[in-house]
Steps between C-alpha positions, in 0.01 A plus 500: 500500500627838405496788748467862406672760714251772592632853536388652832247779478658833603251732666616854572202574722182340626191720479310530828175458304578129464498453879137410541309275730569409864836390637540237764626596846871578504705460817753770580688279747794454267527862390820673609648850487179678595622625840313476830268795452721744696496840335842654437531860386808689392557874483778757538385590851419339835140411585315735736254419775219587256640262234213253527555132411211256502646281775784442744808344338509708186842636405637823357837542327669840484683479165721797589635390839451124464303482825222245528202558730229265621159605632445371854181695573249566221273782617389753238693822552693359799701209359822379658779429246814340646836493324634145453831349400777759510256790507593828659195569713128451541262745335457813711160510666409826670238335721579261781434125509609414855458767766446864589729707723424796728806712581541728803212731586389778733621609747845349426478123463791304353323165464446337158186284492437221249158345424428221252261550210396133510339496847320722749751532785669745733814654349840384623800715592742484204778717638572866576591818320829663593298773669136540598314734266160573351382589148785325313455403134515124436627333181587144403727298273451129438699415815503804732286772649611864532399784731592852379485820703235554766502693823634442850349744750513832315802408285461407134716205391681422173625147574403200284482174700506156332376171643487145358175314440672164555605550864405686816773755572568865566503716186826634355591840359451519122563871437326838527232698318600828338322682784348417838120468493199310625159410362634427150335257257691203361502261206730226370628398159689173453832676568433818700301646785330839458412755769274788389408816687487519878555776749852636460694795367390425142205269535410435134822307426485147357803302621622168355742251659636170367417165661814326371753686714507736796517868404326833525188589304502743208243762405328382178213750474230695678150406604211715377427614857706574811309279741547247777273225636431365150440142387749323274405257220690290244424369151746308284626823341411794727477625854202698630406724793146579613345743747712675760528832679540781578236613417323169439498397135321261264773498234650182348848544349698261277873468424698265275753235605669499157616862492598773744217750467243695697168350600180607326131517592319165467157581643320550829371305799129505579569751781785700651681320782840423650660226714359233269654164408566367150454161334561382142354229278650437156265754342378738771605703801296505820501780759354407838391683815654831596310818568370573845447197495359341181376151400518531121691264271564688174594324176665661198655365179872502419427519126306826482459837670170476683322583825499214752182322601404373846469121476475395868547613859730401784355348816537838668644842427875535557803699389875451518462141376751301293424313177628170363413312179494134408409375152137463607433739792574839647575531873448793740699476825488694825408867519337760721334687658626412847490249649689373196359185343690176436244358255584389145216536247494325162305563179492296180614642165265262317195559721564852612205541735621208712686628806600282794722490809836331440668507841691738724836669529722428799408844634263784411661791314455757226725672246717192436674406176412192296622257237425144387679184396 
């Protein structure tokens, strides 16, 4: 029998129109190279806390620095991105995730209190300032808290104290402000602490000092007003002050972290008042209490120049309080009038009308400084 060699049919393409009818079930068990569903993004910058992945475990590659980050907490607008491998550092987060701190206070306390965000408890003594003082301005890096200026008796102070979050110990000297003052407002970038205004010889000055090494602050601009007893607030790019005296004001001012320049008007509180406390979510500033005394919790946007709105009230009217911020809540600690309170109030950023007691300080006081970890 003779066989004929058949030339194979060469098909350049197969029209999709010929794929008709139903296909049987196909198992994907043997498929490879499809990954495990973890989303990996790459860009020329680090992720921010408002870089929102769909789940924990997603990764982000900075193509410029080579750093790789992994998301360990996936909360819209408040994500935690941690540097892995030989990364340089975690992503800067201007809100706290662990604890709030209350620093000094009237009449001249030196104690530093620490209270946990995770549970309703009495604050614990975390160490002492180098000197008792009231109305200092508190700032924070990723590892340390700072207390700048303040007053002891009738003497304005310029010293900047530094204390570690990791251990209970007496603070150490970190440098000096450009001028002695008290009642200034503070904010924190990832690398520097800022101290704005206060009662001193030139009380509209905005000072900046580095976290990385001890040294004196430098004057980087002027606030829009020459006030003390203001609230301080922080976004990812700017610092803010709100309220203040004297006379009492409703002004909100804004200054940039990226350039040395004067502050400019950002809007107004719902009413004029001083001796307030400040809190910050990722998108809004909150100004609480103050006045003579006041219960209002004002909310105002970082993104636009607007008048604040009252979104809730404290459990009772008080002034001279301190403010701390976690990724989910704002905290209002201590305050007057006499006898000074030791209570810590808490309100939710997501459900703003919800206000609750969170615990107590180790002692009642007003006009303390504050920061968070």
